[in-house]
KENULO-883704 format. One line per 5 residues: their letters; for each residue x, y, z negated of N, C-alpha, C. Coordinates in nm, 2 decimals. Atoms other than C-alpha are relative to their C-alpha. Example, Ala and Ser with C-alpha at 12.3 -4.5 7.8 and 13.67 -1.06 7.14 Angstrom:
2
as = 0.09/-0.12/0.00/1.23/-0.45/-0.78/0.09/0.12/0.00 | -0.09/-0.11/0.00/1.37/-0.11/-0.71/-0.08/0.11/-0.08
END
This chain:
320
mnvlr = 0.12/-0.06/-0.01/-0.04/-0.03/0.00/0.15/0.17/-0.02 | -0.10/-0.11/0.05/0.13/0.34/0.06/-0.02/0.08/-0.09 | 0.04/-0.09/0.12/0.17/0.54/-0.21/-0.05/0.17/0.05 | 0.06/-0.12/-0.03/-0.05/0.89/-0.26/0.09/0.08/-0.08 | -0.06/-0.06/0.05/0.15/1.18/-0.30/-0.08/0.11/-0.04
vvilm = 0.06/-0.10/0.03/-0.07/1.44/-0.51/0.08/0.12/-0.07 | -0.04/-0.10/0.11/0.01/1.80/-0.64/-0.14/0.02/-0.07 | 0.07/-0.05/0.08/-0.21/1.92/-0.90/0.02/0.13/0.03 | -0.03/-0.14/0.00/-0.28/2.26/-0.87/-0.09/0.11/-0.10 | 0.12/-0.09/0.10/-0.40/2.51/-1.15/0.02/0.14/-0.05
pvyrd = -0.01/-0.13/0.02/-0.46/2.87/-1.18/0.00/0.00/-0.13 | 0.00/-0.06/0.11/-0.34/3.00/-1.52/0.02/0.11/-0.04 | 0.01/-0.15/0.07/-0.45/3.31/-1.71/-0.01/0.02/-0.12 | -0.01/0.03/0.10/-0.37/3.31/-2.04/-0.09/-0.10/-0.07 | 0.06/0.17/0.10/-0.44/2.95/-2.14/0.14/-0.09/0.04
wqsag = -0.13/0.05/-0.01/-0.09/2.86/-2.16/0.00/-0.17/-0.08 | 0.02/0.14/0.12/-0.17/2.63/-2.48/-0.09/-0.08/0.09 | 0.07/0.14/-0.07/-0.44/2.45/-2.31/0.07/-0.07/0.15 | -0.08/0.05/-0.11/-0.24/2.40/-2.02/0.12/-0.10/-0.01 | -0.10/0.13/0.04/0.02/2.22/-2.18/0.01/-0.12/-0.07
vlcgr = 0.09/0.15/0.07/-0.21/2.00/-2.39/-0.06/-0.09/0.16 | 0.04/0.04/-0.08/-0.37/1.93/-2.05/0.10/-0.07/0.10 | -0.12/0.06/-0.11/-0.05/1.86/-1.87/0.04/-0.14/-0.06 | -0.07/0.13/0.03/0.03/1.56/-2.12/-0.11/-0.06/-0.01 | 0.09/0.09/0.03/-0.33/1.43/-2.13/-0.04/-0.03/0.17
lderl = -0.01/0.05/-0.16/-0.30/1.44/-1.74/0.12/-0.11/0.02 | -0.11/0.09/-0.04/0.02/1.23/-1.77/-0.03/-0.13/-0.06 | 0.07/0.12/0.09/-0.14/0.97/-2.03/-0.07/-0.09/0.13 | 0.16/0.07/-0.06/-0.44/0.92/-1.75/0.08/-0.06/0.15 | 0.02/0.03/-0.06/-0.25/0.92/-1.48/0.15/-0.14/0.01
gsltg = -0.12/0.12/0.02/0.06/0.67/-1.60/-0.08/-0.17/0.02 | 0.12/0.11/-0.06/-0.27/0.40/-1.53/-0.02/-0.01/0.09 | -0.02/0.03/-0.14/-0.24/0.46/-1.17/0.10/-0.05/0.11 | -0.14/0.01/-0.11/-0.07/0.30/-0.93/0.02/-0.03/0.17 | 0.01/-0.03/-0.13/0.07/0.37/-0.61/-0.03/0.17/0.02
vqari = 0.01/-0.15/-0.02/0.05/0.75/-0.70/0.13/0.06/-0.06 | -0.09/-0.12/0.04/0.32/1.03/-0.71/-0.04/0.14/-0.02 | 0.05/-0.10/0.01/0.19/1.30/-0.90/0.11/0.12/-0.04 | -0.06/-0.12/0.05/0.32/1.66/-0.95/-0.10/0.14/-0.03 | 0.12/-0.02/0.01/0.16/1.93/-1.09/0.09/0.18/0.03
llvdd = 0.00/-0.14/-0.04/0.19/2.33/-0.97/-0.10/0.13/-0.08 | 0.11/-0.08/0.09/0.05/2.59/-1.25/0.02/0.13/0.10 | 0.01/-0.09/-0.03/-0.02/2.92/-1.05/-0.02/0.10/-0.12 | 0.04/-0.16/0.13/0.07/3.25/-1.34/-0.06/0.06/0.09 | 0.09/-0.11/-0.08/-0.20/3.48/-1.21/0.05/0.10/-0.07
aspdg = -0.05/-0.13/0.04/0.00/3.76/-1.34/-0.03/0.02/-0.17 | 0.05/-0.01/0.14/-0.07/3.65/-1.74/0.09/0.12/-0.08 | -0.09/-0.12/0.11/0.04/3.92/-2.01/0.09/-0.03/-0.07 | -0.10/0.13/0.08/0.21/3.64/-2.21/0.06/-0.10/0.07 | -0.09/0.08/-0.11/0.35/3.48/-1.91/0.01/-0.17/-0.07
ldkwn = -0.02/0.13/0.02/0.49/3.12/-2.07/-0.02/0.01/-0.15 | -0.07/-0.01/0.11/0.53/3.23/-2.44/-0.09/-0.11/-0.11 | 0.09/0.09/0.11/0.23/3.00/-2.58/0.03/-0.15/0.11 | -0.03/0.15/-0.08/0.37/2.69/-2.33/0.06/-0.10/-0.10 | -0.04/0.10/0.11/0.41/2.37/-2.54/0.00/-0.09/0.05
gtnya = -0.02/0.12/-0.08/0.47/2.11/-2.24/0.13/-0.04/0.00 | -0.12/0.07/0.02/0.73/1.85/-2.29/0.06/-0.07/0.13 | -0.07/0.08/-0.14/0.91/1.59/-2.07/-0.09/-0.11/0.03 | 0.13/0.12/-0.08/0.62/1.33/-1.87/0.06/-0.10/0.04 | 0.03/0.18/-0.01/0.61/0.97/-1.82/-0.03/-0.01/0.15
aiesl = 0.06/-0.03/-0.14/0.42/1.02/-1.46/0.02/0.10/0.06 | 0.02/-0.15/-0.04/0.41/1.39/-1.39/0.15/-0.02/0.05 | -0.16/0.00/-0.09/0.76/1.38/-1.13/0.03/0.16/-0.03 | -0.04/-0.16/0.04/0.76/1.75/-1.21/-0.11/0.11/0.02 | 0.11/-0.09/0.05/0.61/2.05/-1.34/0.04/0.17/0.06
dvlrl = -0.06/-0.18/-0.04/0.65/2.45/-1.15/-0.11/0.05/-0.01 | 0.06/-0.07/0.03/0.52/2.72/-1.18/0.06/0.14/0.10 | 0.04/-0.14/-0.13/0.39/3.01/-0.90/0.02/0.12/-0.11 | 0.05/-0.12/0.04/0.43/3.36/-1.04/-0.02/0.09/0.09 | 0.03/-0.07/-0.06/0.21/3.60/-0.91/0.05/0.16/-0.04
rrnlg = -0.04/-0.15/-0.03/0.32/4.01/-0.85/-0.13/0.03/-0.09 | 0.11/-0.03/0.11/-0.04/4.05/-0.99/-0.13/-0.05/-0.03 | 0.15/0.07/-0.03/-0.40/3.96/-1.08/-0.09/-0.06/0.10 | 0.09/-0.05/-0.10/-0.57/3.85/-0.83/-0.11/-0.07/-0.01 | 0.13/0.08/0.07/-0.83/3.63/-1.00/-0.02/-0.15/0.03
hqrai = -0.03/0.15/0.02/-0.89/3.28/-1.02/-0.04/-0.08/0.15 | 0.01/0.00/-0.18/-1.00/3.23/-0.62/0.09/0.03/0.06 | -0.08/-0.03/-0.02/-0.75/3.37/-0.49/0.15/-0.02/-0.03 | -0.14/0.08/0.06/-0.47/3.22/-0.71/0.03/-0.16/0.01 | 0.05/0.15/-0.02/-0.61/2.90/-0.59/0.04/0.02/0.15
avglc = -0.05/0.00/-0.12/-0.56/3.02/-0.24/0.16/0.06/0.05 | -0.19/-0.01/-0.01/-0.17/3.12/-0.28/0.02/-0.12/-0.02 | -0.09/0.17/0.03/-0.10/2.79/-0.43/-0.06/-0.09/0.12 | 0.03/0.08/-0.09/-0.26/2.61/-0.18/0.09/0.02/0.16 | -0.10/-0.09/-0.07/-0.07/2.84/0.08/0.13/-0.06/-0.02
yieeh = -0.12/0.03/0.06/0.24/2.78/-0.14/0.07/-0.17/0.05 | 0.01/0.16/-0.02/0.18/2.38/-0.11/0.04/-0.04/0.13 | -0.05/0.05/-0.11/0.12/2.34/0.23/0.11/0.03/0.11 | -0.17/-0.06/-0.07/0.45/2.53/0.33/0.11/-0.06/-0.04 | -0.10/0.00/0.10/0.67/2.41/0.06/0.02/-0.16/-0.04
mkcda = -0.01/0.09/0.10/0.57/2.11/-0.12/-0.09/-0.16/0.11 | 0.07/0.07/-0.05/0.50/1.79/0.08/-0.04/-0.10/-0.10 | 0.13/0.12/0.12/0.21/1.53/-0.05/-0.09/-0.01/0.14 | 0.14/0.00/-0.10/-0.08/1.40/0.12/-0.14/0.02/-0.07 | 0.12/0.00/0.03/-0.34/1.52/-0.11/0.02/0.13/-0.17
vlvmd = 0.00/-0.14/0.12/-0.42/1.86/-0.40/-0.11/-0.03/-0.04 | 0.12/0.00/0.11/-0.63/1.82/-0.68/-0.02/0.16/-0.04 | 0.01/-0.16/0.03/-0.77/2.18/-0.78/-0.08/-0.02/-0.10 | 0.04/0.01/0.10/-0.85/2.18/-1.13/0.05/0.14/-0.09 | -0.03/-0.11/0.09/-0.87/2.45/-1.42/0.11/-0.03/-0.09
adged = -0.09/0.07/0.07/-0.63/2.45/-1.65/-0.04/0.01/-0.21 | 0.09/0.01/0.16/-0.88/2.52/-1.99/0.00/-0.12/-0.03 | -0.01/0.10/0.11/-0.96/2.17/-2.06/-0.15/-0.02/0.09 | 0.18/0.01/-0.06/-1.35/2.20/-1.88/0.02/-0.11/0.10 | -0.05/0.12/-0.10/-1.20/1.95/-1.58/0.10/-0.04/-0.10
rpeda = -0.07/0.10/0.15/-1.14/1.66/-1.82/0.13/-0.06/0.12 | -0.09/0.10/-0.04/-0.82/1.44/-1.72/-0.07/-0.10/0.05 | 0.06/0.11/-0.06/-1.02/1.15/-1.68/-0.07/-0.03/0.13 | 0.07/-0.01/-0.15/-1.22/1.27/-1.40/0.12/0.02/0.11 | -0.10/-0.05/-0.06/-0.94/1.42/-1.26/0.10/-0.17/0.09
arlie = -0.02/0.16/-0.03/-0.81/1.04/-1.26/-0.04/-0.07/0.15 | 0.13/0.05/-0.09/-1.16/0.93/-1.07/0.04/0.06/0.14 | -0.02/-0.04/-0.10/-1.08/1.18/-0.84/0.12/-0.06/0.11 | -0.17/0.10/-0.09/-0.70/1.03/-0.71/-0.06/-0.11/0.06 | 0.07/0.13/-0.06/-0.89/0.67/-0.71/-0.05/0.01/0.10
raeeh = 0.11/-0.02/-0.17/-1.11/0.80/-0.44/0.03/0.02/0.09 | -0.13/-0.05/-0.12/-0.85/1.00/-0.28/0.08/-0.13/0.07 | -0.11/0.10/-0.01/-0.65/0.67/-0.25/-0.12/-0.11/0.11 | 0.07/0.07/-0.10/-0.94/0.49/-0.09/-0.07/0.03/0.12 | 0.00/-0.08/-0.09/-1.03/0.71/0.12/0.05/0.16/0.01
recvf = -0.10/-0.12/-0.03/-0.78/0.99/0.26/-0.05/0.09/0.03 | 0.02/-0.11/-0.08/-0.92/1.18/0.49/-0.16/0.08/-0.03 | 0.14/-0.05/0.02/-1.26/1.28/0.28/0.06/0.10/-0.08 | 0.00/-0.08/0.11/-1.28/1.57/0.03/-0.08/-0.06/-0.13 | 0.13/0.09/0.08/-1.42/1.44/-0.29/-0.02/0.13/-0.10
faarr = 0.01/-0.12/0.12/-1.57/1.73/-0.55/-0.06/-0.05/-0.11 | 0.07/0.04/0.11/-1.70/1.72/-0.88/-0.16/0.03/-0.03 | 0.12/-0.06/-0.01/-2.06/1.74/-0.88/-0.05/0.02/-0.17 | 0.05/-0.04/0.13/-2.17/1.91/-1.24/-0.15/-0.08/-0.05 | 0.13/0.08/0.11/-2.44/1.72/-1.49/-0.05/0.04/-0.05
rrqek = 0.06/-0.10/0.11/-2.42/1.89/-1.77/0.12/0.08/-0.04 | -0.06/-0.16/0.03/-2.29/2.24/-1.86/0.04/-0.02/-0.13 | -0.01/-0.03/0.10/-2.13/2.34/-2.18/0.00/0.16/-0.03 | 0.01/-0.15/0.05/-2.20/2.74/-2.13/-0.15/0.01/-0.07 | 0.16/0.00/0.07/-2.48/2.92/-2.32/-0.08/0.05/0.10
alfqf = 0.13/-0.02/-0.07/-2.82/2.95/-2.19/0.00/0.11/0.08 | 0.00/-0.12/-0.11/-2.79/3.29/-2.04/0.11/-0.01/0.10 | -0.07/0.03/-0.12/-2.49/3.16/-1.83/-0.09/-0.07/0.08 | 0.07/0.06/-0.03/-2.69/2.90/-1.75/-0.06/0.05/0.13 | 0.10/-0.05/-0.07/-2.97/3.05/-1.63/0.08/0.13/0.08
gyllf = -0.14/-0.08/-0.08/-2.72/3.34/-1.46/0.02/-0.08/0.13 | -0.03/0.13/-0.09/-2.59/3.02/-1.26/-0.09/-0.07/0.06 | 0.10/0.04/-0.08/-2.91/2.88/-1.17/-0.07/0.06/0.07 | 0.07/-0.06/-0.10/-3.02/3.19/-1.03/0.07/0.06/0.10 | -0.12/-0.02/-0.11/-2.71/3.27/-0.82/-0.01/-0.14/0.10
rwlhr = 0.04/0.10/-0.07/-2.79/2.90/-0.69/-0.12/-0.01/0.09 | 0.08/-0.02/-0.07/-3.11/2.99/-0.60/-0.01/0.11/0.14 | 0.00/-0.18/-0.12/-3.03/3.35/-0.40/0.10/-0.07/0.12 | -0.10/0.06/-0.12/-2.73/3.13/-0.24/-0.09/-0.11/0.11 | 0.08/0.04/-0.12/-2.96/2.86/-0.09/-0.07/0.10/0.08
iltgv = 0.07/-0.05/-0.08/-3.19/3.13/0.04/0.11/0.07/0.10 | -0.04/-0.08/-0.09/-2.96/3.37/0.22/0.14/-0.10/0.08 | -0.12/0.10/-0.09/-2.67/3.09/0.33/-0.06/-0.14/0.08 | 0.00/0.14/-0.05/-2.86/2.75/0.37/0.02/-0.05/-0.08 | -0.10/0.09/0.02/-2.62/2.61/0.17/-0.05/-0.03/-0.18
svrvg = 0.01/0.03/0.16/-2.71/2.44/-0.20/0.14/0.00/-0.04 | -0.11/-0.02/0.09/-2.44/2.53/-0.44/-0.05/-0.14/-0.14 | -0.01/0.13/0.10/-2.32/2.17/-0.65/0.11/0.01/-0.08 | -0.15/0.00/0.06/-1.97/2.23/-0.71/0.07/0.10/-0.01 | -0.10/-0.12/0.05/-1.69/2.45/-0.87/0.12/-0.06/0.15
nfsvv = -0.11/0.02/-0.05/-1.33/2.42/-0.77/0.10/-0.15/-0.03 | -0.03/0.13/0.11/-1.27/2.05/-0.95/-0.03/-0.08/0.15 | 0.01/0.09/-0.13/-1.16/1.86/-0.64/0.16/-0.06/0.05 | -0.16/0.03/-0.02/-0.90/1.68/-0.45/-0.02/-0.02/0.13 | 0.04/-0.07/-0.16/-0.87/1.79/-0.07/0.12/-0.09/0.06
pmgvv = -0.10/0.09/-0.04/-0.64/1.53/0.15/0.05/0.19/0.12 | -0.12/-0.09/-0.03/-0.35/1.76/0.31/-0.08/0.02/0.19 | 0.07/-0.01/-0.17/-0.52/1.75/0.68/-0.12/0.11/-0.04 | 0.08/-0.14/0.07/-0.78/1.99/0.51/0.05/0.12/-0.02 | -0.06/-0.08/0.04/-0.55/2.22/0.34/0.07/0.11/0.09
rrlvc = -0.07/-0.08/-0.11/-0.38/2.31/0.65/-0.10/0.04/0.08 | 0.10/-0.08/-0.06/-0.71/2.39/0.82/-0.05/0.13/-0.10 | 0.05/-0.13/0.11/-0.83/2.59/0.50/0.13/0.15/0.01 | -0.12/-0.10/0.02/-0.48/2.78/0.47/-0.06/0.12/0.17 | -0.02/-0.09/-0.11/-0.55/2.95/0.82/-0.15/0.05/0.07
mpelw = 0.14/-0.03/-0.01/-0.94/3.06/0.72/0.04/0.10/-0.11 | -0.01/-0.09/0.05/-0.99/3.39/0.59/-0.08/0.01/-0.13 | 0.13/0.01/0.16/-1.29/3.29/0.36/0.06/-0.08/-0.08 | -0.08/0.07/0.08/-1.05/3.07/0.15/0.06/0.12/-0.09 | -0.03/-0.12/0.13/-0.90/3.42/-0.01/-0.14/0.07/-0.09
nhfag = 0.12/-0.06/0.08/-1.25/3.51/-0.15/-0.05/-0.13/-0.07 | 0.06/0.12/0.07/-1.38/3.14/-0.21/0.02/-0.18/0.03 | -0.08/0.13/-0.08/-1.22/2.81/-0.20/-0.08/-0.13/0.00 | 0.10/0.08/-0.06/-1.53/2.56/-0.23/-0.10/0.05/0.11 | 0.06/-0.09/-0.09/-1.72/2.81/0.02/0.08/-0.02/0.12
avyks = -0.10/0.02/-0.14/-1.43/2.79/0.27/-0.01/-0.12/0.04 | 0.00/0.12/-0.02/-1.43/2.41/0.21/-0.14/-0.07/0.08 | 0.13/0.06/-0.03/-1.79/2.39/0.32/0.00/0.06/0.15 | -0.03/-0.01/-0.15/-1.72/2.61/0.63/0.08/-0.05/0.07 | -0.06/0.03/-0.10/-1.47/2.44/0.76/-0.03/-0.12/0.07
kahfe = 0.08/0.12/-0.02/-1.68/2.12/0.82/0.09/-0.12/-0.01 | -0.02/0.11/-0.01/-1.47/1.89/0.68/-0.11/-0.08/-0.10 | 0.06/0.12/0.08/-1.59/1.55/0.52/0.00/0.04/-0.13 | -0.02/0.00/0.10/-1.71/1.58/0.20/-0.11/-0.07/-0.11 | 0.12/0.12/0.11/-1.86/1.36/-0.11/0.03/0.05/-0.12
lipmd = -0.06/-0.03/0.12/-1.93/1.45/-0.42/-0.10/-0.08/-0.10 | 0.03/0.11/0.05/-1.93/1.24/-0.72/-0.01/0.08/-0.16 | 0.06/-0.09/0.12/-2.14/1.36/-1.06/0.12/-0.07/-0.12 | -0.12/0.00/0.12/-1.89/1.44/-1.37/-0.09/0.10/-0.09 | 0.04/-0.16/0.08/-1.99/1.65/-1.64/0.10/0.07/-0.07
rgkrl = -0.12/-0.05/0.06/-1.81/1.91/-1.81/0.04/0.03/-0.08 | -0.03/0.03/0.14/-1.58/1.90/-2.06/0.01/0.14/-0.07 | 0.02/-0.15/0.14/-1.52/2.18/-2.33/0.18/0.07/0.01 | -0.13/-0.05/0.10/-1.22/2.44/-2.40/0.08/-0.01/-0.05 | -0.05/0.03/0.16/-0.93/2.32/-2.58/0.05/0.10/-0.10
fgssh = -0.04/-0.14/0.08/-0.84/2.70/-2.69/-0.05/0.11/0.07 | 0.06/-0.17/-0.05/-0.98/3.04/-2.65/-0.13/-0.03/0.07 | 0.13/-0.03/-0.05/-1.29/3.14/-2.51/-0.02/0.05/0.14 | 0.00/0.00/-0.14/-1.37/3.16/-2.15/-0.01/0.16/0.07 | -0.04/-0.09/-0.08/-1.26/3.42/-1.89/-0.13/0.06/0.08
mdlta = 0.08/-0.03/-0.08/-1.59/3.38/-1.70/-0.15/0.08/-0.11 | 0.12/-0.04/0.00/-1.86/3.63/-1.80/-0.12/0.03/0.02 | 0.08/0.00/-0.11/-2.15/3.77/-1.67/0.04/0.08/0.11 | -0.05/-0.08/-0.10/-1.99/4.03/-1.48/0.09/-0.11/0.05 | -0.09/0.08/-0.07/-1.76/3.81/-1.34/-0.05/-0.11/0.08
lvahg = 0.08/0.07/-0.07/-2.01/3.55/-1.25/-0.06/0.06/0.09 | 0.08/-0.06/-0.10/-2.19/3.78/-1.04/0.07/0.02/0.09 | -0.16/-0.03/-0.09/-1.84/3.86/-0.87/0.00/-0.07/0.10 | -0.03/0.16/-0.10/-1.81/3.49/-0.80/-0.10/0.01/0.07 | 0.14/0.00/-0.09/-2.14/3.47/-0.66/0.04/0.07/0.10
iagia = -0.02/-0.06/-0.11/-2.09/3.75/-0.44/0.10/-0.01/0.10 | -0.14/0.02/-0.07/-1.75/3.64/-0.32/-0.11/-0.13/0.07 | 0.04/0.11/-0.10/-1.93/3.29/-0.23/-0.09/0.03/0.11 | 0.09/-0.03/-0.07/-2.21/3.42/-0.08/0.05/0.09/0.17 | -0.05/-0.03/-0.08/-2.00/3.63/0.13/0.09/-0.13/0.11
tfhei = -0.08/0.05/-0.13/-1.79/3.38/0.27/-0.08/-0.06/0.11 | 0.09/-0.02/-0.13/-2.13/3.30/0.50/-0.07/0.15/0.05 | 0.07/-0.16/-0.04/-2.15/3.69/0.56/-0.07/-0.06/0.13 | 0.09/-0.03/-0.14/-2.24/3.63/0.92/-0.12/-0.09/0.00 | 0.15/0.12/0.04/-2.54/3.33/0.82/-0.06/0.11/-0.07
vatri = 0.07/-0.02/0.08/-2.68/3.53/0.56/-0.02/0.19/0.09 | 0.02/-0.15/-0.11/-2.64/3.91/0.81/-0.09/-0.08/0.11 | 0.11/0.06/-0.12/-2.83/3.67/1.07/-0.15/-0.04/-0.07 | 0.11/-0.03/0.06/-3.08/3.59/0.84/-0.09/0.09/-0.04 | 0.01/-0.14/0.03/-3.12/3.90/0.69/-0.10/0.09/0.14
lltnt = 0.06/-0.05/-0.13/-3.19/4.03/1.06/-0.10/-0.08/0.08 | 0.13/0.01/-0.02/-3.44/3.79/1.14/-0.14/-0.01/-0.06 | 0.13/-0.02/0.13/-3.64/3.85/0.84/-0.06/0.14/0.02 | 0.06/-0.13/-0.06/-3.64/4.21/0.95/-0.06/0.07/0.13 | 0.11/-0.02/-0.10/-3.76/4.14/1.29/-0.13/-0.01/-0.01
iglvl = 0.15/0.02/0.08/-4.04/3.98/1.12/-0.08/0.05/-0.05 | 0.03/-0.11/0.06/-4.12/4.24/0.90/-0.05/0.11/0.14 | 0.03/-0.12/-0.08/-4.09/4.50/1.18/-0.13/-0.03/0.08 | 0.16/0.03/-0.07/-4.37/4.31/1.39/-0.11/0.00/-0.07 | 0.11/-0.01/0.09/-4.56/4.29/1.11/-0.04/0.10/-0.02
ltavl = 0.03/-0.13/0.03/-4.56/4.63/1.04/-0.07/0.05/0.12 | 0.06/-0.06/-0.10/-4.61/4.74/1.39/-0.16/-0.04/0.04 | 0.17/0.08/0.01/-4.93/4.49/1.37/-0.11/0.06/-0.11 | 0.06/-0.10/0.12/-5.04/4.70/1.06/-0.05/0.14/0.06 | -0.02/-0.11/-0.08/-5.00/5.03/1.26/-0.12/-0.03/0.07
gtvav = 0.09/0.04/-0.13/-5.22/4.88/1.54/-0.11/0.06/-0.03 | 0.14/0.03/0.04/-5.46/4.73/1.33/-0.06/0.18/-0.09 | 0.02/-0.13/0.02/-5.50/5.12/1.16/-0.05/0.08/0.11 | 0.03/-0.07/-0.09/-5.52/5.31/1.46/-0.15/-0.05/0.09 | 0.09/0.08/-0.06/-5.79/5.04/1.61/-0.10/0.02/-0.08
lrlak = 0.14/0.01/0.10/-6.04/5.10/1.27/0.01/0.15/-0.02 | 0.05/-0.14/-0.04/-5.96/5.48/1.29/-0.07/0.04/0.09 | 0.08/-0.01/-0.13/-6.09/5.51/1.62/-0.10/-0.04/-0.02 | 0.13/0.08/0.00/-6.38/5.25/1.58/-0.10/0.01/-0.09 | 0.05/0.00/0.14/-6.47/5.36/1.23/-0.01/0.10/-0.06
nlsip = -0.04/-0.16/0.07/-6.54/5.66/1.04/-0.01/-0.01/-0.15 | -0.04/0.03/0.21/-6.43/5.59/0.66/0.00/0.08/-0.03 | 0.04/-0.11/0.09/-6.56/5.78/0.41/0.11/0.08/-0.07 | -0.13/-0.01/0.06/-6.20/5.79/0.26/0.06/0.09/0.05 | -0.05/-0.09/-0.09/-6.07/6.11/0.40/0.18/0.01/-0.01
gwaiy = -0.17/-0.01/0.01/-5.67/6.09/0.52/0.00/-0.13/0.00 | -0.07/0.19/0.02/-5.67/5.70/0.48/0.09/-0.01/0.08 | -0.13/0.08/-0.10/-5.50/5.63/0.83/0.12/0.08/-0.05 | -0.15/-0.07/0.00/-5.22/5.89/0.82/0.05/-0.02/-0.17 | -0.09/0.05/0.17/-5.13/5.80/0.43/0.02/-0.13/0.02
lsgfv = 0.00/0.14/0.01/-5.15/5.43/0.54/0.10/0.02/0.04 | -0.09/-0.01/-0.11/-4.97/5.52/0.85/0.16/0.02/-0.05 | -0.15/-0.05/0.03/-4.67/5.70/0.68/0.07/-0.09/-0.07 | -0.07/0.08/0.12/-4.64/5.44/0.39/0.05/-0.08/0.14 | -0.07/0.10/-0.07/-4.59/5.18/0.67/0.12/0.05/0.08
lvwvi = -0.19/-0.05/-0.07/-4.31/5.41/0.91/0.10/-0.01/-0.10 | -0.10/0.00/0.06/-4.14/5.45/0.62/0.05/-0.14/0.00 | -0.04/0.11/0.00/-4.09/5.10/0.59/0.06/-0.04/0.13 | -0.05/0.05/-0.14/-4.02/5.02/0.95/0.11/0.12/0.04 | -0.14/-0.06/0.04/-3.72/5.31/0.92/0.08/-0.02/-0.04
qllgi = -0.15/0.07/0.10/-3.56/5.15/0.63/-0.03/-0.17/0.08 | -0.04/0.08/-0.07/-3.62/4.83/0.83/0.11/0.01/0.10 | -0.09/0.00/-0.13/-3.45/4.93/1.14/0.13/0.07/-0.04 | -0.13/-0.07/0.07/-3.19/5.11/0.93/0.08/-0.12/-0.03 | -0.08/0.12/0.06/-3.07/4.81/0.80/0.03/-0.10/0.09
sfslv = -0.07/0.09/-0.14/-3.10/4.59/1.09/0.13/0.05/0.09 | -0.06/-0.01/-0.08/-2.90/4.83/1.29/0.17/0.01/-0.10 | -0.10/-0.04/0.10/-2.63/4.87/1.00/0.07/-0.16/-0.01 | -0.05/0.10/-0.02/-2.60/4.49/1.00/0.06/-0.06/0.12 | -0.08/0.07/-0.13/-2.53/4.46/1.37/0.13/0.08/0.04
ftlis = -0.14/-0.09/0.05/-2.27/4.74/1.32/0.09/-0.07/-0.09 | -0.14/0.12/0.10/-2.10/4.49/1.04/0.03/-0.06/0.07 | -0.02/0.14/-0.11/-2.13/4.18/1.26/0.13/0.04/0.08 | -0.09/-0.02/-0.08/-1.94/4.35/1.51/0.14/0.07/-0.04 | -0.13/-0.02/0.06/-1.67/4.50/1.33/0.07/-0.11/-0.05
nrtsm = -0.06/0.10/0.07/-1.63/4.20/1.13/0.12/-0.08/0.13 | -0.09/0.05/-0.13/-1.55/4.03/1.49/0.07/0.04/0.10 | -0.08/-0.09/-0.10/-1.32/4.27/1.65/0.11/0.05/-0.14 | -0.15/-0.04/0.11/-1.10/4.35/1.29/0.09/-0.12/0.00 | -0.08/0.11/0.02/-0.84/4.15/1.21/0.01/-0.03/-0.13
pfvpk = 0.03/0.06/0.18/-0.90/3.94/0.86/0.18/-0.04/-0.02 | -0.13/0.07/0.13/-0.64/3.83/0.60/-0.04/-0.16/0.01 | 0.06/0.15/-0.01/-0.56/3.52/0.69/0.16/-0.03/-0.11 | -0.09/0.07/0.13/-0.39/3.34/0.36/0.14/-0.05/0.05 | -0.11/0.10/-0.02/-0.13/3.13/0.51/0.10/0.08/0.07
rdyel = -0.08/-0.14/-0.11/0.03/3.46/0.71/0.03/0.11/-0.13 | -0.03/-0.15/0.09/0.01/3.74/0.42/0.02/-0.07/-0.18 | 0.00/0.02/0.12/0.02/3.50/0.10/0.13/0.07/-0.05 | -0.10/-0.01/0.03/0.38/3.55/0.06/0.02/0.16/-0.09 | -0.01/-0.15/0.06/0.33/3.92/-0.04/-0.02/0.01/-0.14
fvdgf = 0.08/-0.03/0.16/0.13/3.84/-0.36/0.15/-0.10/-0.06 | -0.11/0.08/0.09/0.47/3.58/-0.49/0.08/0.07/-0.06 | -0.15/-0.01/0.05/0.69/3.65/-0.74/0.10/-0.04/-0.06 | -0.14/0.08/0.01/0.91/3.36/-0.80/-0.08/-0.10/-0.05 | 0.01/0.16/0.00/0.92/3.01/-0.86/0.11/-0.01/-0.14
drlvv = -0.07/0.05/0.14/1.02/2.84/-1.21/-0.02/-0.15/0.02 | 0.02/0.16/0.04/1.07/2.45/-1.26/-0.01/0.00/-0.10 | -0.05/0.04/0.15/0.99/2.37/-1.60/-0.01/-0.16/-0.07 | -0.02/0.15/0.06/1.00/2.00/-1.60/0.04/-0.07/0.12 | -0.01/0.06/-0.12/1.19/1.80/-1.36/0.00/-0.14/-0.01
END
C-alpha cells in the first residue's frame, strides 16, 4: 500500500496553549494509523503573544512541526488560504487536513478523516456537524445564516473548515480568488467531489472563542460573497419579476380609474406614486447589480497562489 503523506494545517491566533495540547493528542491518535506520514503546519496569524504559551514536545508519529508566520492578522479564512498556498508550493504531500487549533475539531475525528482519505484519495471529506457547543444566541444566528445562504445561493451550508483535501484539489483551490474569503465555499465552487461525515463538535481546550456575533456575520457575508455571481443573478431575476408585477398593478390602477369613478379622492394618484417609487428602487438595484457583475468580470482578481507571499513574514521549525 502506498503511504499517505498528510500535512495538518492549523491557523493559530492566541491559541498556542491549546495548539500544543492538541498536537500531542493528534500524535497519539496518528500513531495508531498505518501507512500515514503526518506533518503539522501552524499558521501564526500575527498573534500578539507569539509562541510564548507553546507547550509542545517531541512526537512519535508526527514527523515535523513548522510555523508559518504572517506579517499581519488576516483572519481565519485567509490564514488557511496562505497555508494552503505555502503547502502547495513548498511541502510535498498527498492530502491536507484543515482543522482548528482550539480543540473544537477533535483528534479522533481527524484520524477518521485521514482514514477515509486513505480509502478514497481523490475525494474531499468534510466533517458535518451534528451537535454544537456554542450558546443559544450563536446557534440561532448560525441557523439564520444557513437559511439566508440557502435562499441566496441555492447551496445548503452544513460544514466548516474541518476537512481533508487531496493535493489535486488544493492545486485547483490556490488559483481561485474565492479561496481568499471562504475556504469551504471555494471547495463547493471548485466542483470537486466531496462527501460529508457526521461528527460532533468538541469543546475548546483553553480560553474563550474568538467567534462572536460580529465575527459570525462577517464570516457569513464572506461565505455568501463566494457565490456573488449566483446571488446577484438571483436578486436580478427577483427584481425582474417584481417589476413585471408592479407594472401589472399600474395597469390595473389605470383601468379601474378610467372604468369606475370611486368615491375616494386621489386614490389612483397616491397608489400610482407608491408603486412608481418601488419601480424606481428596483430599477436602481438592478442596474447596480448589472454594473457590479460587469466590473467583477473585467477587473483583475486577487489570486492566492500569486499574491500570498506578500503576507508571509517567516518560517520556523519547532520539531524535527
